DSSP file (Angstrom, degrees, kcal/mol; ACC not computed):
  #  RESIDUE AA STRUCTURE BP1 BP2  ACC     N-H-->O    O-->H-N    N-H-->O    O-->H-N    TCO  KAPPA ALPHA  PHI   PSI    X-CA   Y-CA   Z-CA
    1    1 A A              0   0    0      0, 0.0     2,-0.3     0, 0.0     0, 0.0   0.000 360.0 360.0 360.0 145.1  134.7  123.7   71.6
    2    2 A E        -     0   0    0      1,-0.1     2,-0.1     3,-0.0     3,-0.1  -0.563 360.0-126.5 -80.2 142.1  135.8  123.0   75.1
    3    3 A A        -     0   0    0     -2,-0.3    58,-0.2     1,-0.1     2,-0.2  -0.468  38.1 -89.8 -78.6 158.8  135.6  125.6   77.8
    4    4 A A        -     0   0    0     -2,-0.1    26,-0.3    26,-0.1     2,-0.3  -0.462  34.9-124.5 -70.6 135.6  138.7  126.5   79.8
    5    5 A V  E     -a   30   0A   0     24,-2.6    26,-2.6    -2,-0.2     2,-0.6  -0.600  26.7-136.6 -73.3 138.4  139.4  124.5   82.9
    6    6 A E  E     -aB  31  58A   0     52,-3.0    52,-2.9    -2,-0.3     2,-0.4  -0.875  23.7-177.6-108.5 129.7  139.8  126.9   85.8
    7    7 A V  E     -aB  32  57A   0     24,-2.8    26,-3.1    -2,-0.6     2,-0.4  -0.969  13.9-158.1-128.9 135.2  142.6  126.4   88.4
    8    8 A W  E     +aB  33  56A   0     48,-2.9    48,-2.1    -2,-0.4     2,-0.3  -0.949  37.2 122.2-111.8 131.4  143.4  128.3   91.5
    9    9 A G  E     -a   34   0A   0     24,-2.2    26,-3.7    -2,-0.4     2,-0.3  -0.903  47.0-115.1-161.8-170.1  147.0  128.1   92.9
   10   10 A Y    >   -     0   0    0     -2,-0.3     3,-1.8    24,-0.2     6,-0.2  -0.999  22.3-118.3-148.3 150.3  150.0  130.2   93.8
   11   11 A E  T 3  S+     0   0    0     -2,-0.3    -1,-0.1     1,-0.3     6,-0.1   0.797 106.4  54.6 -55.8 -39.1  153.5  130.5   92.5
   12   12 A G  T 3  S+     0   0    0      4,-0.1    -1,-0.3    -3,-0.1     3,-0.1   0.502  86.6  99.4 -78.5  -2.7  155.4  129.5   95.5
   13   13 A S    <>  -     0   0    0     -3,-1.8     4,-2.3     1,-0.2     3,-0.2  -0.744  57.9-158.5 -94.4 123.4  153.7  126.2   95.9
   14   14 A P  H  > S+     0   0    0      0, 0.0     4,-2.1     0, 0.0     5,-0.2   0.844  98.7  55.0 -59.9 -31.2  155.3  123.0   94.6
   15   15 A F  H  > S+     0   0    0      1,-0.2     4,-1.3     2,-0.2     5,-0.1   0.871 109.2  45.0 -71.3 -36.8  151.8  121.4   94.6
   16   16 A S  H  > S+     0   0    0     -6,-0.2     4,-2.5    -3,-0.2    -1,-0.2   0.874 110.3  56.5 -74.4 -35.6  150.5  124.2   92.3
   17   17 A R  H  X S+     0   0    0     -4,-2.3     4,-3.1     1,-0.2     5,-0.2   0.941 105.8  48.7 -61.6 -45.0  153.6  124.0   90.1
   18   18 A I  H  X S+     0   0    0     -4,-2.1     4,-2.0     1,-0.2    -1,-0.2   0.882 111.5  50.1 -66.1 -33.1  153.1  120.3   89.3
   19   19 A V  H  X S+     0   0    0     -4,-1.3     4,-2.3     2,-0.2    -1,-0.2   0.910 111.9  47.8 -70.7 -37.8  149.5  120.9   88.5
   20   20 A R  H  X S+     0   0    0     -4,-2.5     4,-2.4     2,-0.2    -2,-0.2   0.924 111.2  51.6 -59.4 -45.5  150.5  123.8   86.1
   21   21 A E  H  X S+     0   0    0     -4,-3.1     4,-2.9     1,-0.2    -2,-0.2   0.898 109.0  50.3 -61.3 -40.0  153.2  121.6   84.5
   22   22 A T  H  X S+     0   0    0     -4,-2.0     4,-2.2    -5,-0.2    -1,-0.2   0.909 109.1  51.5 -66.4 -43.4  150.6  118.8   83.9
   23   23 A L  H  <>S+     0   0    0     -4,-2.3     5,-2.2     2,-0.2     4,-0.4   0.938 114.3  44.4 -58.6 -46.0  148.1  121.4   82.3
   24   24 A S  H ><5S+     0   0    0     -4,-2.4     3,-1.0     3,-0.2    -2,-0.2   0.925 111.6  52.2 -62.5 -47.3  151.0  122.6   80.0
   25   25 A E  H 3<5S+     0   0    0     -4,-2.9    -1,-0.2     1,-0.3    -2,-0.2   0.874 115.9  40.1 -53.5 -43.5  152.2  119.0   79.2
   26   26 A L  T 3<5S-     0   0    0     -4,-2.2    -1,-0.3    -5,-0.2    -2,-0.2   0.415 107.7-127.0 -92.6   1.5  148.7  117.9   78.2
   27   27 A E  T < 5 +     0   0    0     -3,-1.0     2,-0.5    -4,-0.4    -3,-0.2   0.905  43.8 176.1  55.0  45.0  148.0  121.2   76.5
   28   28 A V      < -     0   0    0     -5,-2.2     2,-0.3    -6,-0.2    -1,-0.2  -0.715  35.0-119.4 -82.5 119.9  144.8  121.7   78.4
   29   29 A L        +     0   0    0     -2,-0.5   -24,-2.6   -26,-0.1     2,-0.3  -0.490  54.6 156.0 -56.8 117.9  143.0  125.0   77.8
   30   30 A H  E     -a    5   0A   0     -2,-0.3     2,-0.5   -26,-0.3   -24,-0.2  -0.968  45.5-136.1-148.3 161.2  142.9  126.6   81.2
   31   31 A V  E     -a    6   0A   0    -26,-2.6   -24,-2.8    -2,-0.3     2,-0.5  -0.991  24.8-149.3-115.9 123.3  142.7  129.9   83.2
   32   32 A W  E     -a    7   0A   0     -2,-0.5     2,-0.7   -26,-0.2   -24,-0.2  -0.859   4.8-160.3 -98.4 124.4  145.1  130.1   86.1
   33   33 A H  E     -a    8   0A   0    -26,-3.1   -24,-2.2    -2,-0.5     2,-0.8  -0.909  11.6-147.1-100.0 107.6  143.9  132.1   89.0
   34   34 A S  E     +a    9   0A   0     -2,-0.7     2,-0.4   -26,-0.2   -24,-0.2  -0.687  24.7 173.5 -81.5 112.6  147.0  133.1   91.1
   35   35 A A        +     0   0    0    -26,-3.7     3,-0.1    -2,-0.8    -1,-0.1  -0.645   4.0 179.2-130.5  72.8  145.7  133.2   94.6
   36   36 A A    >   -     0   0    0     -2,-0.4     3,-2.1     1,-0.2     6,-0.4  -0.198  47.4 -71.7 -70.4 162.6  148.5  133.8   97.1
   37   37 A R  T 3  S+     0   0    0      1,-0.3    -1,-0.2     5,-0.1     0, 0.0  -0.341 122.7  15.4 -57.3 133.1  147.9  133.9  100.8
   38   38 A G  T 3  S+     0   0    0      1,-0.3    -1,-0.3    -3,-0.1    -2,-0.1   0.464  95.4 133.2  80.8   3.0  146.1  137.2  101.7
   39   39 A S    <>  -     0   0    0     -3,-2.1     4,-2.4     1,-0.1     3,-0.5  -0.563  67.3-121.8 -88.1 150.1  145.1  137.9   98.1
   40   40 A P  H  > S+     0   0    0      0, 0.0     4,-2.6     0, 0.0     5,-0.1   0.844 113.1  56.0 -59.9 -31.0  141.5  138.9   97.2
   41   41 A K  H  > S+     0   0    0     -7,-0.2     4,-1.8     2,-0.2    -6,-0.1   0.872 107.2  48.4 -70.2 -33.3  141.2  135.9   94.9
   42   42 A K  H  > S+     0   0    0     -3,-0.5     4,-2.5    -6,-0.4    -1,-0.2   0.913 113.0  48.3 -71.7 -41.5  142.1  133.5   97.7
   43   43 A Q  H  X S+     0   0    0     -4,-2.4     4,-2.6     1,-0.2    -2,-0.2   0.922 109.9  51.6 -62.5 -42.5  139.5  135.2  100.0
   44   44 A A  H  X S+     0   0    0     -4,-2.6     4,-1.8     2,-0.2    -1,-0.2   0.875 109.9  50.6 -61.4 -38.3  136.9  135.0   97.2
   45   45 A L  H  X S+     0   0    0     -4,-1.8     4,-2.7     1,-0.2     6,-0.4   0.927 111.8  47.0 -60.8 -47.1  137.6  131.2   96.9
   46   46 A Y  H  X S+     0   0    0     -4,-2.5     4,-2.4     1,-0.2    -2,-0.2   0.875 109.5  53.7 -66.1 -37.4  137.2  130.7  100.6
   47   47 A D  H  < S+     0   0    0     -4,-2.6    -1,-0.2     1,-0.2    -2,-0.2   0.895 115.7  41.4 -59.3 -39.9  134.0  132.8  100.7
   48   48 A R  H  < S+     0   0    0     -4,-1.8    -2,-0.2    -5,-0.2    -1,-0.2   0.881 130.5  21.1 -74.7 -40.9  132.5  130.6   97.9
   49   49 A L  H  < S-     0   0    0     -4,-2.7    -3,-0.2     2,-0.3    -2,-0.2   0.604  92.4-122.3-109.8 -13.4  133.7  127.2   99.0
   50   50 A G  S  < S+     0   0    0     -4,-2.4     2,-0.3    -5,-0.3    -4,-0.2   0.614  90.3  75.7  73.6  14.0  134.4  127.5  102.8
   51   51 A S        -     0   0    0     -6,-0.4    -2,-0.3    -5,-0.1    -1,-0.2  -0.986  55.4-167.7-147.9 149.5  138.0  126.3  102.0
   52   52 A A        +     0   0    0     -2,-0.3     2,-0.1    -3,-0.1    -6,-0.1  -0.018  37.5 146.5-125.3  27.8  140.9  128.0  100.5
   53   53 A Q        -     0   0    0     -8,-0.1    -2,-0.1    -7,-0.1     0, 0.0  -0.434  44.9-110.8 -64.8 136.6  143.0  124.8  100.0
   54   54 A L  S    S+     0   0    0     -2,-0.1    15,-0.2    13,-0.1   -45,-0.2  -0.939  85.8  39.5-128.6 150.9  145.2  125.1   96.9
   55   55 A P  S    S+     0   0    0      0, 0.0    13,-0.7     0, 0.0     2,-0.4   0.569  72.1 171.6 -74.5 166.5  145.5  124.0   94.2
   56   56 A Y  E     -BC   8  67A   0    -48,-2.1   -48,-2.9    11,-0.2     2,-0.4  -0.998  12.0-162.2-141.4 138.0  141.8  123.8   93.3
   57   57 A L  E     -BC   7  66A   0      9,-2.7     9,-2.4    -2,-0.4     2,-0.4  -0.952   9.9-173.6-124.8 137.0  140.3  122.9   89.9
   58   58 A E  E     -BC   6  65A   0    -52,-2.9   -52,-3.0    -2,-0.4     7,-0.2  -0.995   8.7-162.5-128.1 130.0  136.9  123.3   88.4
   59   59 A D  E >>> - C   0  64A   0      5,-3.0     4,-2.8    -2,-0.4     3,-1.0  -0.904   7.5-170.4-114.0 107.3  136.2  121.8   85.0
   60   60 A P  T 345S+     0   0    0      0, 0.0    -1,-0.1     0, 0.0   -55,-0.1   0.716  86.1  65.0 -68.5 -18.7  133.1  123.3   83.3
   61   61 A N  T 345S+     0   0    0    -58,-0.2   -56,-0.0     1,-0.1   -57,-0.0   0.820 120.8  15.0 -69.7 -32.2  133.3  120.6   80.7
   62   62 A T  T <45S-     0   0    0     -3,-1.0    -1,-0.1     2,-0.2     3,-0.1   0.526  97.3-119.1-117.3 -16.9  132.6  117.8   83.2
   63   63 A G  T  <5 +     0   0    0     -4,-2.8     2,-0.3     1,-0.3    -2,-0.0   0.582  64.6 147.0  78.8   8.9  131.2  119.5   86.2
   64   64 A I  E   < -C   59   0A   0     -5,-0.7    -5,-3.0     2,-0.0     2,-0.4  -0.584  28.4-172.5 -83.9 141.9  134.1  118.2   88.3
   65   65 A S  E     +C   58   0A   0     -2,-0.3     2,-0.3    -7,-0.2    -7,-0.2  -0.999  12.9 179.5-129.8 129.2  135.6  120.2   91.2
   66   66 A L  E     -C   57   0A   0     -9,-2.4    -9,-2.7    -2,-0.4     2,-0.2  -0.985  23.0-169.4-136.0 144.0  138.8  119.0   92.9
   67   67 A F  E     +C   56   0A   0     -2,-0.3   -11,-0.2   -11,-0.2     4,-0.1  -0.645  58.2  64.8-105.6 176.8  141.3  119.8   95.6
   68   68 A E  S  > S-     0   0    0    -13,-0.7     4,-2.3    -2,-0.2     5,-0.2   0.811  71.8-124.7  81.7 110.1  144.6  117.9   96.1
   69   69 A S  H  > S+     0   0    0      1,-0.2     4,-3.1     2,-0.2     5,-0.2   0.895 109.4  52.4 -50.6 -47.4  147.4  118.1   93.5
   70   70 A A  H  > S+     0   0    0      1,-0.2     4,-2.4     2,-0.2    -1,-0.2   0.919 111.5  44.8 -59.9 -45.9  147.6  114.3   93.1
   71   71 A A  H  > S+     0   0    0      2,-0.2     4,-2.3     1,-0.2    -1,-0.2   0.873 114.3  50.7 -67.9 -35.8  143.8  113.9   92.5
   72   72 A I  H  X S+     0   0    0     -4,-2.3     4,-2.9     2,-0.2    -2,-0.2   0.923 110.9  47.8 -63.7 -46.7  143.9  116.9   90.1
   73   73 A I  H  X S+     0   0    0     -4,-3.1     4,-2.5    -5,-0.2     5,-0.2   0.913 113.0  48.7 -65.5 -41.3  146.8  115.4   88.1
   74   74 A D  H  X S+     0   0    0     -4,-2.4     4,-2.8    -5,-0.2     5,-0.3   0.952 113.0  47.8 -60.5 -48.3  145.1  112.0   87.9
   75   75 A Y  H  X S+     0   0    0     -4,-2.3     4,-2.9     1,-0.2     5,-0.3   0.935 112.3  49.2 -58.8 -48.5  141.9  113.6   86.8
   76   76 A L  H  X>S+     0   0    0     -4,-2.9     4,-3.3     1,-0.2     5,-0.8   0.939 114.4  45.7 -58.0 -49.7  143.8  115.7   84.1
   77   77 A K  H  X5S+     0   0    0     -4,-2.5     4,-1.2     1,-0.2    -1,-0.2   0.923 116.1  44.1 -59.7 -46.3  145.6  112.7   82.8
   78   78 A N  H  <5S+     0   0    0     -4,-2.8    -1,-0.2    -5,-0.2    -2,-0.2   0.881 124.4  35.6 -70.5 -37.3  142.5  110.5   82.7
   79   79 A T  H  <5S+     0   0    0     -4,-2.9    -2,-0.2    -5,-0.3    -3,-0.2   0.921 134.8  16.7 -83.5 -46.6  140.3  113.2   81.1
   80   80 A Y  H  <5S+     0   0    0     -4,-3.3    -3,-0.2    -5,-0.3    -2,-0.2   0.483 100.8  98.7-110.3  -6.2  142.7  115.1   78.8
   81   81 A G  S  <<S-     0   0    0     -4,-1.2    -4,-0.0    -5,-0.8   -55,-0.0  -0.132  87.2 -70.9 -78.1-179.9  145.6  112.8   78.3
   82   82 A P              0   0    0      0, 0.0    -1,-0.2     0, 0.0    -2,-0.1  -0.330 360.0 360.0 -65.6 146.5  146.3  110.4   75.4
   83   83 A P              0   0    0      0, 0.0    -2,-0.0     0, 0.0    -5,-0.0   0.532 360.0 360.0 -62.8 360.0  143.9  107.4   75.3
C-alpha cells in the first residue's frame, strides 16, 4: 500500500489551493498540514528545513521533496496521473 504524501500549505494561498485541487483530482492519498504564517507547524517546518516556503511536498513513496506549486503539480501528474 502506498504511504500518504505529506503536503504543507495554507488556506489563503492560491498556490496551495492549486496543489490541493491537483491532489484531489488525481485522488492521491495525502495528509494536508495547514501551516499559516505564525503557526507552530510553519515554524516546525522552518526549523527542520531552513525554509518555510509553501506549498511544500514530501513523498515517502519516492523520497522526493519539493517546493514550488508548479513543480509539485508536474511531479504529482507525472507520478500519480494516468499513464
